[in-house]
TORKOL-9660 format. One record per atom (N, C-alpha, C): x, y, z; atom name; residue number from 1. Coordinates in nm, 4 decimals. Layout:
BEGIN
       px       py       pz marke marfi
        X        Y        Z    CA   NUM
...
This chain:
BEGIN
       px       py       pz marke marfi
 -16.2553  11.3773 -20.5938     N     1
 -16.1167  11.3817 -20.6378    CA     1
 -16.0697  11.5266 -20.6388     C     1
 -15.9631  11.5541 -20.5714     N     2
 -15.9094  11.6898 -20.5625    CA     2
 -15.8525  11.7338 -20.6968     C     2
 -15.8542  11.8638 -20.7182     N     3
 -15.8054  11.9207 -20.8436    CA     3
 -15.6534  11.9223 -20.8471     C     3
 -15.6000  11.9245 -20.9676     N     4
 -15.4566  11.9334 -20.9926    CA     4
 -15.4042  12.0705 -20.9501     C     4
 -15.2850  12.0734 -20.8914     N     5
 -15.2270  12.1990 -20.8431    CA     5
 -15.2129  12.3046 -20.9517     C     5
 -15.1706  12.2639 -21.0712     N     6
 -15.1518  12.3608 -21.1796    CA     6
 -15.2854  12.4219 -21.2198     C     6
 -15.3897  12.3421 -21.2259     N     7
 -15.5228  12.3935 -21.2601    CA     7
 -15.5676  12.4953 -21.1551     C     7
 -15.5430  12.4655 -21.0290     N     8
 -15.5802  12.5567 -20.9201    CA     8
 -15.4998  12.6865 -20.9303     C     8
 -15.3697  12.6744 -20.9534     N     9
 -15.2862  12.7948 -20.9623    CA     9
 -15.3263  12.8829 -21.0805     C     9
 -15.3567  12.8221 -21.1936     N    10
 -15.3984  12.9008 -21.3098    CA    10
 -15.5302  12.9741 -21.2828     C    10
 -15.6232  12.9072 -21.2174     N    11
 -15.7502  12.9718 -21.1849    CA    11
 -15.7292  13.0822 -21.0814     C    11
 -15.6391  13.0594 -20.9864     N    12
 -15.6080  13.1638 -20.8880    CA    12
 -15.5462  13.2858 -20.9565     C    12
 -15.4603  13.2632 -21.0563     N    13
 -15.4044  13.3744 -21.1331    CA    13
 -15.5138  13.4513 -21.2055     C    13
 -15.6095  13.3791 -21.2632     N    14
 -15.7236  13.4452 -21.3286    CA    14
 -15.7997  13.5324 -21.2289     C    14
 -15.8235  13.4782 -21.1101     N    15
 -15.8969  13.5529 -21.0076    CA    15
 -15.8204  13.6757 -20.9615     C    15
 -15.6898  13.6625 -20.9434     N    16
 -15.6098  13.7775 -20.9002    CA    16
 -15.6015  13.8839 -21.0092     C    16
 -15.5942  13.8410 -21.1350     N    17
 -15.5938  13.9381 -21.2452    CA    17
 -15.7263  14.0141 -21.2495     C    17
 -15.8358  13.9413 -21.2310     N    18
 -15.9678  14.0068 -21.2284    CA    18
 -15.9776  14.1018 -21.1095     C    18
 -15.9228  14.0619 -20.9948     N    19
 -15.9238  14.1490 -20.8777    CA    19
 -15.8441  14.2764 -20.9065     C    19
 -15.7323  14.2640 -20.9740     N    20
 -15.6534  14.3805 -21.0106    CA    20
 -15.7326  14.4770 -21.0970     C    20
 -15.8111  14.4236 -21.1885     N    21
 -15.8962  14.5071 -21.2742    CA    21
 -16.0033  14.5776 -21.1923     C    21
 -16.0641  14.5073 -21.0992     N    22
 -16.1667  14.5661 -21.0129    CA    22
 -16.1062  14.6771 -20.9267     C    22
 -15.9902  14.6522 -20.8714     N    23
 -15.9238  14.7532 -20.7881    CA    23
 -15.8896  14.8758 -20.8724     C    23
 -15.8409  14.8541 -20.9937     N    24
 -15.8090  14.9664 -21.0822    CA    24
 -15.9339  15.0492 -21.1114     C    24
 -16.0461  14.9827 -21.1304     N    25
 -16.1727  15.0540 -21.1530    CA    25
 -16.2101  15.1345 -21.0291     C    25
 -16.1930  15.0771 -20.9119     N    26
 -16.2226  15.1489 -20.7880    CA    26
 -16.1336  15.2721 -20.7726     C    26
 -16.0058  15.2566 -20.8042     N    27
 -15.9136  15.3694 -20.7935    CA    27
 -15.9504  15.4783 -20.8940     C    27
 -15.9842  15.4369 -21.0158     N    28
 -16.0205  15.5335 -21.1194    CA    28
 -16.1463  15.6119 -21.0820     C    28
 -16.2339  15.5520 -21.0038     N    29
 -16.3595  15.6171 -20.9654    CA    29
 -16.3558  15.6728 -20.8236     C    29
 -16.2368  15.6882 -20.7690     N    30
 -16.2233  15.7315 -20.6297    CA    30
 -16.2935  15.8643 -20.6026     C    30
 -16.2964  15.9546 -20.6986     N    31
 -16.3587  16.0843 -20.6760    CA    31
 -16.5003  16.0952 -20.7296     C    31
 -16.5556  15.9866 -20.7774     N    32
 -16.6900  15.9892 -20.8349    CA    32
 -16.7948  15.9897 -20.7235     C    32
 -16.8824  16.0900 -20.7232     N    33
 -16.9862  16.0944 -20.6191    CA    33
 -17.0769  15.9708 -20.6247     C    33
 -17.1116  15.9201 -20.5096     N    34
 -17.2023  15.8055 -20.4933    CA    34
 -17.1509  15.6744 -20.5529     C    34
 -17.0245  15.6704 -20.5883     N    35
 -16.9676  15.5450 -20.6403    CA    35
 -16.9487  15.4483 -20.5241     C    35
 -16.9983  15.3279 -20.5423     N    36
 -16.9763  15.2223 -20.4433    CA    36
 -16.8678  15.1306 -20.4961     C    36
 -16.7619  15.1107 -20.4195     N    37
 -16.6529  15.0252 -20.4677    CA    37
 -16.7008  14.8829 -20.4939     C    37
 -16.6338  14.8201 -20.5869     N    38
 -16.6632  14.6809 -20.6195    CA    38
 -16.5694  14.5903 -20.5418     C    38
 -16.6142  14.4718 -20.5154     N    39
 -16.5316  14.3698 -20.4512    CA    39
 -16.5421  14.2421 -20.5334     C    39
 -16.4301  14.1729 -20.5427     N    40
 -16.4259  14.0455 -20.6133    CA    40
 -16.3952  13.9379 -20.5107     C    40
 -16.4729  13.8336 -20.5113     N    41
 -16.4534  13.7235 -20.4174    CA    41
 -16.4389  13.5931 -20.4979     C    41
 -16.3364  13.5171 -20.4639     N    42
 -16.3205  13.3884 -20.5318    CA    42
 -16.2447  13.2852 -20.4497     C    42
 -16.1758  13.3267 -20.3446     N    43
 -16.0899  13.2329 -20.2733    CA    43
 -16.1660  13.1141 -20.2137     C    43
 -16.2751  13.1397 -20.1417     N    44
 -16.3498  13.0298 -20.0808    CA    44
 -16.4127  12.9407 -20.1874     C    44
 -16.4644  13.0030 -20.2933     N    45
 -16.5222  12.9238 -20.4025    CA    45
 -16.4147  12.8371 -20.4690     C    45
 -16.2929  12.8901 -20.4808     N    46
 -16.1828  12.8125 -20.5391    CA    46
 -16.1468  12.6948 -20.4478     C    46
 -16.1438  12.7200 -20.3176     N    47
 -16.1163  12.6098 -20.2233    CA    47
 -16.2210  12.4995 -20.2374     C    47
 -16.3474  12.5391 -20.2414     N    48
 -16.4556  12.4412 -20.2526    CA    48
 -16.4477  12.3641 -20.3849     C    48
 -16.4227  12.4363 -20.4939     N    49
 -16.4137  12.3724 -20.6257    CA    49
 -16.2944  12.2782 -20.6327     C    49
 -16.1840  12.3147 -20.5680     N    50
 -16.0636  12.2306 -20.5699    CA    50
 -16.0898  12.0946 -20.5072     C    50
 -16.1791  12.0886 -20.4100     N    51
 -16.2124  11.9610 -20.3466    CA    51
 -16.2936  11.8714 -20.4393     C    51
 -16.3652  11.9328 -20.5322     N    52
 -16.4494  11.8563 -20.6252    CA    52
 -16.3667  11.8012 -20.7406     C    52
 -16.2808  11.8845 -20.7990     N    53
 -16.1970  11.8364 -20.9086    CA    53
 -16.1685  11.9431 -21.0125     C    53
 -16.0899  11.9031 -21.1130     N    54
 -16.0433  11.9961 -21.2161    CA    54
 -16.1567  12.0675 -21.2893     C    54
 -16.2591  11.9944 -21.3270     N    55
 -16.3682  12.0565 -21.4042    CA    55
 -16.4411  12.1631 -21.3229     C    55
 -16.4590  12.1390 -21.1945     N    56
 -16.5239  12.2387 -21.1091    CA    56
 -16.4371  12.3637 -21.0984     C    56
 -16.3059  12.3459 -21.0922     N    57
 -16.2149  12.4601 -21.0857    CA    57
 -16.2203  12.5376 -21.2170     C    57
 -16.2141  12.4661 -21.3285     N    58
 -16.2182  12.5336 -21.4593    CA    58
 -16.3481  12.6103 -21.4797     C    58
 -16.4579  12.5601 -21.4279     N    59
 -16.5890  12.6237 -21.4471    CA    59
 -16.6124  12.7427 -21.3540     C    59
 -16.5278  12.7580 -21.2547     N    60
 -16.5458  12.8619 -21.1545    CA    60
 -16.5290  13.0013 -21.2142     C    60
 -16.6185  13.0908 -21.1792     N    61
 -16.6081  13.2316 -21.2198    CA    61
 -16.6117  13.3175 -21.0942     C    61
 -16.5216  13.4161 -21.0849     N    62
 -16.5225  13.5036 -20.9672    CA    62
 -16.6518  13.5835 -20.9584     C    62
 -16.6887  13.6201 -20.8379     N    63
 -16.8080  13.7000 -20.8140    CA    63
 -16.7671  13.8450 -20.7908     C    63
 -16.8221  13.9350 -20.8728     N    64
 -16.7955  14.0781 -20.8588    CA    64
 -16.9262  14.1457 -20.8198     C    64
 -16.9212  14.2226 -20.7111     N    65
 -17.0421  14.2916 -20.6647    CA    65
 -17.0033  14.4216 -20.5966     C    65
 -17.0907  14.5217 -20.6055     N    66
 -17.0636  14.6450 -20.5310    CA    66
 -17.0794  14.6206 -20.3814     C    66
 -17.0035  14.6962 -20.3054     N    67
 -17.0158  14.6889 -20.1600    CA    67
 -17.1566  14.7357 -20.1244     C    67
 -17.2289  14.6629 -20.0399     N    68
 -17.3648  14.7036 -20.0041    CA    68
 -17.3677  14.8432 -19.9411     C    68
 -17.4685  14.9193 -19.9762     N    69
 -17.4844  15.0525 -19.9172    CA    69
 -17.4982  15.0371 -19.7660     C    69
 -17.4330  15.1237 -19.6928     N    70
 -17.4391  15.1192 -19.5473    CA    70
 -17.3325  15.0333 -19.4830     C    70
 -17.2640  14.9498 -19.5642     N    71
 -17.1554  14.8685 -19.5087    CA    71
 -17.0381  14.9603 -19.4743     C    71
 -16.9584  14.9250 -19.3727     N    72
 -16.8471  15.0111 -19.3333    CA    72
 -16.7510  15.0412 -19.4487     C    72
 -16.7337  14.9460 -19.5396     N    73
 -16.6410  14.9664 -19.6507    CA    73
 -16.7061  15.0316 -19.7724     C    73
 -16.8320  15.0745 -19.7585     N    74
 -16.9016  15.1381 -19.8706    CA    74
 -16.8424  15.2748 -19.9026     C    74
 -16.7808  15.3381 -19.8043     N    75
 -16.7136  15.4647 -19.8280    CA    75
 -16.5718  15.4328 -19.8718     C    75
 -16.5449  15.4607 -19.9962     N    76
 -16.4177  15.4222 -20.0542    CA    76
 -16.3004  15.4983 -19.9933     C    76
 -16.1951  15.4233 -19.9644     N    77
 -16.0709  15.4820 -19.9140    CA    77
 -15.9605  15.4464 -20.0108     C    77
 -15.9042  15.5482 -20.0703     N    78
 -15.8005  15.5279 -20.1706    CA    78
 -15.6795  15.4555 -20.1127     C    78
 -15.6444  15.4837 -19.9882     N    79
 -15.5294  15.4173 -19.9274    CA    79
 -15.5498  15.2662 -19.9162     C    79
 -15.6727  15.2251 -19.8833     N    80
 -15.7006  15.0817 -19.8741    CA    80
 -15.7028  15.0158 -20.0115     C    80
 -15.7500  15.0880 -20.1119     N    81
 -15.7496  15.0340 -20.2484    CA    81
 -15.6060  15.0153 -20.2968     C    81
 -15.5197  15.1122 -20.2680     N    82
 -15.3792  15.1010 -20.3083    CA    82
 -15.3098  14.9865 -20.2345     C    82
 -15.3427  14.9676 -20.1080     N    83
 -15.2876  14.8548 -20.0321    CA    83
 -15.3357  14.7220 -20.0907     C    83
 -15.4634  14.7162 -20.1282     N    84
 -15.5181  14.5946 -20.1896    CA    84
 -15.4509  14.5672 -20.3240     C    84
 -15.4234  14.6730 -20.3997     N    85
 -15.3547  14.6571 -20.5281    CA    85
 -15.2156  14.5994 -20.5062     C    85
 -15.1455  14.6497 -20.4058     N    86
 -15.0109  14.6016 -20.3751    CA    86
 -15.0140  14.4554 -20.3313     C    86
 -15.1056  14.4225 -20.2441     N    87
 -15.1194  14.2843 -20.1964    CA    87
 -15.1526  14.1898 -20.3110     C    87
 -15.2425  14.2321 -20.3968     N    88
 -15.2819  14.1497 -20.5107    CA    88
 -15.1636  14.1261 -20.6033     C    88
 -15.0851  14.2301 -20.6301     N    89
 -14.9674  14.2156 -20.7160    CA    89
 -14.8647  14.1210 -20.6541     C    89
 -14.8449  14.1303 -20.5226     N    90
 -14.7510  14.0402 -20.4552    CA    90
 -14.7989  13.8951 -20.4620     C    90
 -14.9265  13.8746 -20.4402     N    91
 -14.9811  13.7387 -20.4469    CA    91
 -14.9701  13.6827 -20.5881     C    91
 -14.9953  13.7683 -20.6877     N    92
 -14.9848  13.7264 -20.8277    CA    92
 -14.8410  13.6840 -20.8577     C    92
 -14.7449  13.7668 -20.8162     N    93
 -14.6044  13.7332 -20.8386    CA    93
 -14.5635  13.6046 -20.7707     C    93
 -14.6100  13.5833 -20.6482     N    94
 -14.5784  13.4602 -20.5754    CA    94
 -14.6360  13.3380 -20.6468     C    94
 -14.7569  13.3517 -20.6987     N    95
 -14.8177  13.2392 -20.7709    CA    95
 -14.7439  13.2095 -20.9009     C    95
 -14.6992  13.3139 -20.9700     N    96
 -14.6204  13.2927 -21.0923    CA    96
 -14.4932  13.2158 -21.0583     C    96
 -14.4291  13.2540 -20.9492     N    97
 -14.3084  13.1850 -20.9054    CA    97
 -14.3382  13.0389 -20.8722     C    97
 -14.4442  13.0145 -20.7988     N    98
 -14.4825  12.8769 -20.7636    CA    98
 -14.5148  12.7942 -20.8877     C    98
 -14.5846  12.8543 -20.9816     N    99
 -14.6200  12.7834 -21.1050    CA    99
 -14.4936  12.7476 -21.1836     C    99
 -14.3991  12.8409 -21.1898     N   100
 -14.2729  12.8127 -21.2579    CA   100
 -14.1976  12.6983 -21.1933     C   100
 -14.1955  12.6969 -21.0618     N   101
 -14.1270  12.5877 -20.9908    CA   101
 -14.1973  12.4539 -21.0121     C   101
 -14.3292  12.4556 -21.0124     N   102
 -14.4045  12.3331 -21.0360    CA   102
 -14.3765  12.2790 -21.1766     C   102
 -14.3701  12.3693 -21.2733     N   103
 -14.3422  12.3264 -21.4103    CA   103
 -14.2003  12.2721 -21.4232     C   103
 -14.1043  12.3303 -21.3505     N   104
 -13.9673  12.2786 -21.3505    CA   104
 -13.9627  12.1370 -21.2933     C   104
 -14.0373  12.1154 -21.1846     N   105
 -14.0419  11.9816 -21.1249    CA   105
 -14.1018  11.8803 -21.2213     C   105
 -14.2083  11.9188 -21.2899     N   106
 -14.2701  11.8263 -21.3839    CA   106
 -14.1802  11.7997 -21.5038     C   106
 -14.1077  11.9013 -21.5510     N   107
 -14.0139  11.8816 -21.6609    CA   107
 -13.9016  11.7870 -21.6190     C   107
 -13.8546  11.8028 -21.4956     N   108
 -13.7511  11.7152 -21.4431    CA   108
 -13.8017  11.5707 -21.4358     C   108
 -13.9254  11.5543 -21.3943     N   109
 -13.9832  11.4203 -21.3847    CA   109
 -13.9948  11.3562 -21.5221     C   109
 -14.0257  11.4353 -21.6239     N   110
 -14.0399  11.3813 -21.7601    CA   110
 -13.9012  11.3489 -21.8183     C   110
 -13.8048  11.4384 -21.7996     N   111
 -13.6696  11.4194 -21.8540    CA   111
 -13.5909  11.3150 -21.7773     C   111
 -13.6183  11.3050 -21.6522     N   112
 -13.5361  11.2215 -21.5669    CA   112
 -13.4209  11.3048 -21.5118     C   112
 -13.3351  11.2462 -21.4378     N   113
 -13.2255  11.3197 -21.3729    CA   113
 -13.0975  11.3043 -21.4543     C   113
 -13.1023  11.3316 -21.5842     N   114
 -12.9837  11.3179 -21.6703    CA   114
 -12.9064  11.4451 -21.6752     C   114
């Protein structure tokens, strides 16, 4: 049984908020020697959990891990972190808008078209 849209959107907001925190930490440590940037991954896990149902979505926790040493992205680039921050903020705003519209539709369904 697929998960409810509102449950998925709320979990996606949680993941994007956590990603924003990770990006902020990366930016704050941009000049720290030997600092390996962190990455947060949750989109594929959220897709998989959504196919199982609401409880799987609610139980989902994002995965935060440092970029492996030697990986091309292991050398932190402040410009890419700032771009990721911007993208994350835009996605967060879009989800808030979608959630608001979904709640309006559900309120309309409960009230009726009076």
